[in-house]
N, C-alpha and C positions, 0 to 999 in steps of 0.2 A: 099630322104635320111630316111634310116630306122631305126629306134631307137633298141635299143640293152639291153634286160632282161641278162642279167649274172644271172645267180642261181645254188646255193650252197643247197646238201643237207648234214646234216654235223649230222652225232650221233658218239659222246667222241671222237672229234680228236683235244683235245684242244695243241696236241702237231703243230699242221697245219695246222687251222684254220685260223688263222690271216694271218702267209704269204700267204693262198690262195688268200684271200681278196684285202693285199697290191697289190699282180704283178696283178691283176686288176686297181687295183687302181695311180698305180705308173708309169697307158699305156698313152701315148705321144700323149690322144684322147681326145677328145670334153667332160666334165663332163655330159655337159645338154644332151649328144647323148644314156643315158646309164639310167641304172640303176642297183644296187646292190640287191637282193633279195636271204636273206639267212632264209633258213629252219630247225628249229631247231628239230630232230625227235628222243625231249624226250629224250637230253645229260643230263646226270648223273656230266657230270664234269665243267668246270671253261669255258665252252662254249657262254654260257648268257656274263659273264662278259667279254671274247672275245669279242666280239660283240662289247657289252657296250664301250672299251676301242676302239675300231673302229673307231664307229662312232663319237666319242669326238677327234679322231687324225685324221682327211676326213670328216670332215663336211661337205664338198660340193661335197659330193658322195649322191644320191640321195643313200641313205639306203634302203632298209626295212626288217624288222627280225618278224620272223614268228614261231611257233608253233606246230606241227601236232602230236595230241595224239597216231592220228594210226599208232602204229611202223611196219616200212618197205619202202626201200627204193621207189618200184614205189609209195609209201599213199606219202611222199616225193615230188616225181618229181613233180607228178598229183599235187598237191598242187601248185608247183611251177609253174606251166603252168596256174592255173586259178588264182592266184594274183599277175601275171607280165602284164605289161603295153603293154611290147615290141613288136612293131613288127617283129623282129627276138630271140627266145629265145637261151641264152647259157649256155649249163650246164660243170660246170667243177667240177673237181672233191672235194672234202675237202681236199685230203692227195696233193696237186699239186700246181707246180704254173706255172707260162706261161709264153711265146717268150716273148717277146720284139713284141713289133706289131701285138698283137697279134688279140685286138678290130678294128683295119684298115684297117686287110687282111680280117677279117671275110663281115666287113661292105663294104666292094671293093666288095668282090664277089656276097653278094646276089644284088649290085647296077647292075653290069654288066652279072649276070645269072638271069633274071625275073621269068624261068621258074624251077630253079632248087628246088627241096623242102628241101636238108639237104645239111652239110657238116661235113667232121672232118680233121681231121691234127696226125703226127709225136705224137706218147706216146715217151718216153724217162725214162727208169729207174734210178733212182738215186738212189744205193744201200747206207744205214746207215753201211754196216758191209764188210767184203770181198765175194764176188762176191764165188758161193762154187763150186767145179767143176764137178755138173753136168748138171748144167744148161744147157741150149744147146739153139739154137734159137727158138728151139720149144716148151719147157719149161719157154724163157721168156716170148716166148708171152702169156700164162698161169700168172705165179707169178708177173709179173709186166706192163702183159699190154701193152708188146712194140708192135710199129706198127712202119712202117716204109714203105711208098708205092714209094720214089725216091722225086729228086727235080722237079717236073712234077706237074699243079695242071690237072686233068684225075675223071674221073668217077669210083669209086669202080665199080669192076664187079666179077667173077665167084663166088659167092658167101659173096664175102667181105665187111665189111660195118665200120662203123666208130666205134671204140669206145667210150659206155655207158656217159664216163667221160670226155670228151672231142668231144663234138658234138652240134652242131648249126642248128634249125630249122625254118622252120616257122611257125609262130602262128598257121595258119588255118590250117596247118597240120594235129595239137592233135583236130580242129572239123572237120573238114574230115573221119579220120578214126582211131580215139576213144584214149587214157588214155595209158598211162603204163596200164599194167594187173597184178592187184594186186595177183595176184596167182604167181609172183615169185619175184624175185628181192630178195636182203640183207633183213633181216628182223632182229634187230638187231646185235648180234651179229653170228648170223646165216649165210651161205654163197651160198640158191638157189639164179641163176641168170637169166641166157635168156632174161631178160624184152625187153635187146636193140632187139636180137635177133627177138626177137617175135615180134618188132614195126616196123622191117626194110625189118622182112616177108609181113606185109601185104604195105609200100613202093612201095616193087616190087611187088605185086601180084596186087597194081595200076599201075605197070610201073611208077611208079617216078623211077627219077633218083637223089642219093645221088651222094660228092664229097669227094675228096682226095685233099688236101689242106696242102700243106709243109709248108708256114706263122703261121701255127694254131696251133701250137706243142703248147705242156704243156712237165715239169720234175713230172713222180711220182715219190714219193717217198717210200723206200721198206725196211720195220725197220725186222734186223733180226728175228724176230715173225715169218714172212711171208714166210721162208729160212727153217723153222720145216719140219721134217719130220711130225708130226703130222699137220700141216698149210697145209702139199702136200695132203694128205688121204683124209682130209676133205673137201677143192675145189673140186680134180676131184671126189669123190665122189659126192659133190655136181649139181658138173655140170653134169653128170650122173640124177640126178634126177631132177634135171632139166629142159632136156631133155627131160625126159621123161612126165613130167607134164604139157609141151608147145608140144608135140605133143600128148597128148591124150583128150588132151583142142582139138585140131582140128580136130580129126578124128581116129579113127580106126587103116588108111591105114597109113595117115603119120607118128601113131610110127609104123608100121611091115615096112613100108622106113625108120623110122631112124634106127632099126635094122639089117636089110642089110645095112646102112649105115658103121654102125659100122661096120659089120667083115672085109669092104669094107680095115676100116680106123685099121683094128690087122693085114693085112698085107703088107700097107703101115708102119706102127711098127713094123716089123720082120724084115721089108728088113734097117730103119732104124738102129735098132737095129745091124744089121752085118754088115753096113758098117761104125759105129760109132767104131765098136769093130776091123773093119779094118786099122783105122786111130788110135790106143791103145786109144780111148774114150769109152772104152767100160760101164765107171755108166752113162755116160748121155745118150746112147742105154737103160741100163738096166730104170733108173728114164721113158725114155719116155712107157718100159712094164708095169712097177707098175702107169705110171698112164692112159693107155687103161686101165689094168684090173679094177682099181676103179671105171673110166665112166660107166665099164659097167654092175658095180654092183648098180653101183646107177641107172641104166637107166633099170633092168632087176626087181632094187626093193630089195636086197637084201638083 
């Protein structure tokens, strides 16, 4: 039986962090079979007090609390890897709650798949305000991290990979392939990302396999702020900037290939814009063109 370490990396998420941990603690799963590792990445809100409350409310949970002073999600995740005692490291977003039987499904999966290095599952956005009309299947993946690959366990294919806020790895993955790239990932309120893609690219090149596990799901809470025009612009620009940093860090060729890929994505975006317009949903199509525009600007460094 593998022991699990559930890692929460948090920065100023006092609204969500207690319930995120509670959703793990309330699982019908042996308390001796897992630990919760909380990495506080310099929060200035009531996160520390909420963690103290959690320890009092759930004394039976092996709860371990650390402060990571280097600002950035990748720094926090790497600290979580180093501090964890488990064989399986489970990363859960600090603004999410997990499905029932979440831990059971992960443990069972790794027990019966000894050659698999990682897995992840569905991400279900939960909107705190009414969903905007411009939100489409594609922009929902962007804003809410929406992920659904059906109701069967299967390998991720065609360049797809688990969401970083709902993923589990054998600890040996980080010993073999290295930690998260600290040049990538959120830093404070900044929206740079791609640290998960960077890690999964390393695993893919090494021919490691990672699976989609339908029972391993989370509910990801989306506040009104994430649906604003300013957030959309910053997020999409940051996606392009993240890709510029990531691919240039690999090679000049990788960056050129990413630029070629971007031109193909533009063609697909125009096609989707036309289809949404024909379906009398032009705002959804227009948002996809805006998405592409800001990503391209970030990719080019403009």
